[in-house]
N, C-alpha and C positions, 0 to 999 in steps of 0.2 A: 582435587583429581590429581592425582601423581603425576611431575613432568616427565619420568619413568615411564607411563605408557601414552603420552599424551602424542598425537600427528597436529601439527598446525598445517592448516591450507592457506598458505599467503598467494596475491599477487593482486594488480592494480584492479579499479572497480572496471565491471564489464568486460571481465575475460572469460567468463564463465565459469564460479568457480563454483556457485550453484548446482551447478548440472553437476559437475566430479561430486562436490557434496551428498547428492540426489545417489546418484549410480553407486557409489565408495559406501555410501549407508545403510540405499535403503532409505522406507519414506519412513521409520520410525527414529525421528528428530528430536531435540524441545530445543527449545531458545533459555536462553539467561543472561543475565545481564551482567556486566564486568562490577567487581568488587569495589565501589564508591563510585559510580560511575550511572549515566543512564546508558549506556550506549549496548545495543545486546551481540548475541553470537551463538549462532546452531555452534549442536555439537551429538553426534548421533556415533555407536558403536562400530568399528571393523575389528574384523578376524583375521591377523596375520602372523607367519610362521606357528596357528595353533594358539595362539595369546591376541586377549580381546585388548585392542586397542581404543581411545575415545580420540575422533576427528575431529578436528575444531574448524568451522571455515572463520576464519577471522576476518572484521571487516576491512574491507577494500582498504589501501595505502598506496599512495604514489611513491612515497619517501617513507622510512624510517629517522625522517627529520618533520615530527607533530611540528602540522598544522592544524590540527581541529581534534575534540576529544576521540574520533573515534580515530584516527592516525594514533593518538598518544595510545590506545587502547590496545593496538598492531604491534606498535613497537612495546609496549611494555609484556605481551606476552614473547615474542621474541627472546623478550631481558631475564625472563621467568625460567624457560630452556623446554625442549620436547627432547621426544624417544628422535623424533624424523620432520623433516619440514619440505614441501608438495610445495613449491612456487610454481604457480600457471603463469606461463605466456604468450602474448596475445603475436601471434607469427604475423600478423599484417602493418605490426604497429612495435617491430622488434626493440629498436634502438630505445625507445621510450620506456617498454619494462624491461630490456635491460640493466637501470637506473637501480631498479627496487632490486634485481638481481642480485646487482653485485652489492648491497649493501648487507641484505643477509647473508653473505661473506662472512661480513666481520665477524658473526655470532658463534661459530666454527661449533657450527652442528649439524648434524646428515639432513645433505641437502637433493632433490632430486628434483628436475627443473618437467615441466609438461609443457612443450612449447604446442599448445591448440589452436584452432584455426585456422592450421595451415592449408586445407580447401582455400579458406578464403583469402589467402598469402596468393597460391595457384592462379585464382579467377585473378588477380591484380598484376599478374606478372612476377612476382616475387619469388625467389626461389632459396632455400636458408639449406647452408650446409652444416647438417645436423651435428655430426662428427667430428667434422674441427672446432662446431661449437661447444661439445661436451669436451672440446682438449682445451678450449680458450678459457673457460668454467669451472674444468677439473669438476663435474659432478657428471651425473647421469642427464641424458637429455631421451626426453620419450615423445616422438609426435604422435598426435593427439586428433581426432574431431571428436569434440564431449558430445555433441548433440544427436553423433550416429553410434557413440559409444567404441571408436576405433583408438585402438591405443592401451586401454586398459585394460587388460591383463597385461603387457608387458609393464605398464605403468606400477602393478600388485607386484610383478615378479622383482623389478627394479627396487621396488619399497622394501621388498622383505628381507634383499640382499644386503643393503645399506643394514634393513635394522638388524641382521645377525652379524655381519663385519662393516661395522661403520668406515669412512677413510680413514687414513692416519691425518689427512693433512685436507685442508680446508683455503687452502691458497689457490690461487687460478692466476693466471701469466700477466692478463691484463689488469690485474684489481688494482687501486690504488695500497700503496707497502701497511701504512700504517694502520693498526688493529682500533683507533680512535672515529668520534665521528667525524664520517666522510664530507670532505667539501663536497659539496652543492660539484662547484668547474668539475673538482677531480670525478667526479663522479657521471656526471655527463659525459667527459673526455673518452672515459673509460666505455661509455657504452657505444661512444659515438664509435672509436675504437674496434672494437669487436664486433660490432653491425656492419661494419666498411668492409671486413675480411668474410663475414662469412656468409652478407645477402649476396646474390647475385641478380640484377631485376632483369626482363625484357619487356620487348613493345609491345606486348601486350594491351589490347585494347582494351579499356573499362567495361565489364558485364554490364549485363542490362539490369543487374541488382545496385550495382554500384551507380549508374549514369541513375537512375531511379530517387537512389538515395539522396545524392546532390542535385537531385531538382526540386527535390523536395522540399528541399532550405533557402529555397527564389521562390520572390514571391509570386513568378510567371513556369512555370505552372502550383507552388506549392500553396498558393493559397487554395486554388480551388481543388487541390487534390483535399487538403485539411476539410476544406465543408464539407464534400464528397463521406469523407472520412466518419465525419462526425453524425450526418444522413446516416448511412449506413449501421452507425455503434448506435444510434438513438431509434431508427427502425427497428434493431437486432431487439434490442433491450425491451422495448414499450411492443414490440410484434410478439414475440416470441414468450417475451413473460405474459400477457396476454391470453396468448392463445393455449400455455401451457394451463393456467389457472383455472382460465373459461371449461375448458375442452376436456381436462382430465381434473385435475384439485380437487378446484369446487365442488362439481359430483361426486367425488371417492369423498371430499370432507362431509355431505349435506345428506348424500344417501347410503353410505356404509358406517364411516366411520365414529360420526356423532351418535347415530342412533342404536349404534353396538357399544358403546360406553353408557348411551340414556338408560338404552335397555337394562344393563347390568348394574347400572346404581339403585334406579324404581323397584327391582326387583330385591333387593335388598335390603333396601333403605329406605322408612318410612318419612312421609311429606315435613321437611322443617327446614333449617339453617343449615343441617351439613350437606342436605341434599343438591340445596339452589347454590352452595359453593362449588357443588361437582359438576352441576350439568342445569344448573340456571341458565340462568339470562347473562349473565357475566361466570358461567361456568368455567374451571379451569379445564373440565374434557370437553368445552364447547367450543372457548373462546381462543384457547391455546392451539385448537387444530386452524380453527377460521383465522386467526391473525396469523399464526406464523409457519402456518406450511401453504395455505392459500394466498394469501395475501402478501405475504415479504417474501418467503421464499423463491417464487417463480422469476421475480426480480430481482434478485441478487443473483441468481443462477445465470439467468442471461448478461448480467453489468460483468461478472465476473469469465465469462466467458469471450466476451468482446475486450475486456482490458488487458488479460492476459494474452490475447494473442496480440496487441497492439504493442502491450511490453514486450516479447518475446524478440519481434521482427526488429524492433528499436527505431519504433518510426518516434516514440515520445519524445527524448532529447530532440528531433527535427524539429518538431512543433514548435519545442523553446527556441529552436534558434528563432525560426518563422514569424514567430509571435515577439521577440525581444523590444523589437523597438515601440510598439503599443503597450509592453509591461513597465517599459524604463518609463514610459507618461504617466504611468500610474502609480510610478516610485519604487517600483520592484524590480527585477531581472529575470528575462525567460525562461531560467532554469526552474522558478518556483508554480510555471506553471505545471510542473509536473505533478507538484506535491497536493494542488489543487484540485486533480485528476484523481489522486489515490483518493480525496478526502469525499469525493463520489461513490466511493468504496465503503468506508470505514474514518471517522475524522481521527479515529487513536493514532492508526499505523501514519496517515497521513501529517498530526503533528508529532508525532514521534520522526519523523523522516526530515522535520526543517533544520532537525541537526547537523544538515550536510549545508544549507546556507551560510555565509560568511557571515554575519554582522546579528546582532541578537534585534534588532531595530525591523531586517526582514522575516526575521522568524516572526514576531510581536504581530508582525499587520497581515503575515499570509495566514497565521491561527485565527485573527480573529476575522477574518474573511473566511473561514472557513467552519466559523461556529456560528459566524449573520449571515450567510448566502448560500453556500454548498449544502446541501441537505444529501447525508449520509443514501447507501441504495436502498436501504429497508426502509425510511423515510423516504425518498423517490417513490417508491413499490406502491406504498399506502396513497403518499397524494395520487397518483396514478389513480388507482383502486377509488379514490374517492371522488374526480373531476371527471373521469372517463365516463359515467354516465348522464353527463351534462352536455355540453358546446362541444364541439372539436376542439375550439380556436381557447377552450382554455386552460388547457394544456401546455399548449406554446404562450400561452401565455404567460404563465407562472415562470417558465424556462426567461422569459424577457424579465422580469419580475425577481429572478433570483442573478441575474447577470446585471442588470442597473444598479442591484442593490451593491454585490459585489465591488463594483466600480467606488460607488459613492462612501462603504466603510476601508476600501483601499487609501481614496485621497484624503478620506479625513484621519484613520491613525498616519498617516503620511508624516503630516501636519502635527498631531499632537505625541508622538514617540519619537524622542530624542537620540540621536544617531545617526549612522550612514547605512549606503546602499552601495556594496560592491556591483561592479560591472560585471555580465557575464561569464563565465568558466564553466564549462560542461564537458566530459565526455561523451564524444559523438560514438556509440559502436558500429556494429558493421550492420546494414541492413540484409538481413537473415532470413530465410521462409524454416518458421520455427517447427521444433522435433515432435512429432507426436506424443514420442513417449514421455520427453519432460515437460512438454506442455499441460498433456491431463494429469501428469501426478500435478505441476503446479497445480493448476487447477483443482485436483482431487484436498487437495493441504489446503484451499484458501478456504472450500465450503466446511471441508470439518470444524477447520476455525471457526469460520460463523455459528456454525451449529454449535460450538463447544462456546465462544464467547457470548453469542447471544442467547443463546437458551433461557440459562437461568436468570437474568437480569427481566428478561420478556416476563418469564414464569413469575415472577417477584411480583410486577408489573399486574400481570392480571390475576394472582392473588390477593393485590390491593383491591384491586378493581370488584373483584366479588365482597371480600369484606366492608368495604368501604356501602356497595349497594344491599346486602343483608343488615347489617349491623343502623342502617335510616342515615347514617354518617354524611353519605354522598346529597340526601335532602337537605339536610343541614350546611352543610357547603355550598349547595348553591343557590338557597336562603339569602346567604350573606353575597355571593359573588352575584347576587344579581345584578344588578346595576352596571358592573362591569361588564358582565354576560351578553345581558338582551339588551342593556342600553345603549352602551359604547361599541360591544362588538357584533350583536344585532344578533347571536348564536343564541339558542335555547338553554334554559339553563342547564340541562344533562352534559352540556358540554363542557363544560365544567369538569368533569372526569379524566377529561382529555391532558389538561393544564394540571394536572396530578398527577396523575402518569407517566407525562411525558418527562418526567423529573428521571425517569428512572431509565427509561427508553425514549430517544429521539420519534421512532416510529410512530412509540404508543399516544403521544400528543395529535394524533390520525387520527388511526385504527377505530379510535370509539364513537369517531364522529361519521363514518362510512352507515351506521347503524341507525342515526338520526335521518328524519325524512327532510333535510335541508334546501334549499334554495340554491338558484346556479352561487347567487352573491352571498350567500351562508359559508359553500364550502369552501367560493375561493377565497373568502375572509381568514378560514379556517387553515387552509393549505398556509396562507402567508403566514399568519400567528407561528405554527407549525415550523415552517421551514426559518424563522428569527428567533424563536423561542429558548428558555436556557438548553443548553448544552447538558446531557446525559448523564448522568453519575458515573460512568467513565470515563469521557471527556474533561470532568472538572477534577476528578482524580491526576492525569496525566494534564492541564493543564497547573496544578497545584505541585506537581512533581518535576516538570521544565521550565517552571518559568516560577514559581514561589506561591504565594498564598495571596500577597496581595493583587496578583495581576490574573489573576483566576478568579476571583472574588470579582474583580472590577465586570471583565467581560463577562459571567455569569448574568448581573446584576444589569449590565447594561444590553442582554439581549432579551432578558424579562423588560423590561420598561420599554424598549424598540418595537420587542415587536407587538404589546400590546397595545404602544400609540400607535405604531403605520396601520395594525389592521384594523384601529376606529376611524380611522383616518379614510381610509379603504371604506369602509362599510358605510360612514356619512356622507359618501360623497357617490356610494353607488342608490344610494338611496334618490340621491337628486335624481336617478336616470329611468329607475324605475315605479 
């Protein structure tokens, strides 16, 4: 893309850049990787002065002196040039944000500042003289409340003005005078001086949200609040997903969709292999709806409903601070908890997100824990469906097993992987009530991405199952895997298809088990094996991309061996009590 029609959206993490990007570009945006790196950024189209421009949401950075790959990418974007730059400032943390705002001046690009979160600043008793700030920075300042879309019209107007007539000079009165790399002390001193001039503080007492946000990071009442939040989240995902599945989706699939396609194909095709592949026991137009729509989709939907809400409120970083001491005992820092929670959505973005961790050792530890002990939401939905027909305690027991195994894997990896883990350094955003508009846009985007990313691999897995069944290869594989499946794991021979399909998608290591007439012990063993089993192809691909082939192969083969070993141990011990 040409730098002449490129607009960069810059700012510290957690200042609301993503809301600006969504509102300015709409929902049609694409994610790209910066050339030569694994760092991704969003880009979308925006029309200004009757011309098309590309707005780029640059990875959040605190400084133009890179300390991570993401910050290096942000610096390279600025160095390569742009038609204009929008720098988003957090009005409630102006001094810290101004450091980056001042450093951007040295690139001498048309620059406009969006002073965001002004409502939060007012609640905290912070009043900012925007006119004086504009004079200090010698650039337009637009006060905004992004989640309410306040100030956006003025922002667009100012942006069109600077694009039409860029300012002759980008100097500012309080900026350091040299054009070279800004010294950290000079940057902070200039930011502190400007903040002192433009900020006026009152004796306003902290509001309810500020007090609640602070209390969430203290053992009391933070720990009880965290357990309440987790209990409500689990109840929403399990209860909502099961109600949607049983009340609407299963009847829809079994009584309307599958019979519809079966009648169509049976009326135009003779009995035989092709008909079986399409609407047979493992038929594409049977299993695809039963597994994707009725089995996985409801739990994915309610997980993202809950997770997106917690993310937009700013609660997750507070959870990281609250449990930092516990995570330290496991050899990692509290900030990694966010990546683990992301893993319950999908392992791929969770592993990519570990780039924010400061050391390779911690990245590998958390990645291994995600692969061994954190089921993605699709897999979780399948496990819930598998265990829900048995005793009520089986799903809580599986969750406890997952937690215990996470602890074991983390401790072992901490001993085996060389290197160090840095202490917690995390941005704590303001505790906010999410904007309905921004919340539902993000939720819709995540569901679209899930359907887009999951649909093709799941359909491939279903096609493989249909071909294995129809060709007779499934019986051959089951025969040779009998000692492993029936004697060690205690599962029916037919369950071997779960191990085959699990390579394609993690939830496919569970879905085939649901159709089998399993005992409670067999169901638990199957769920445990699925939990620890080989990461799916997309996860293996991202492991190879992020950590190279050696680490990817070690994790992949370790998960297979451990899953089969531990699953067999559970079965052999369980047989002593049944």
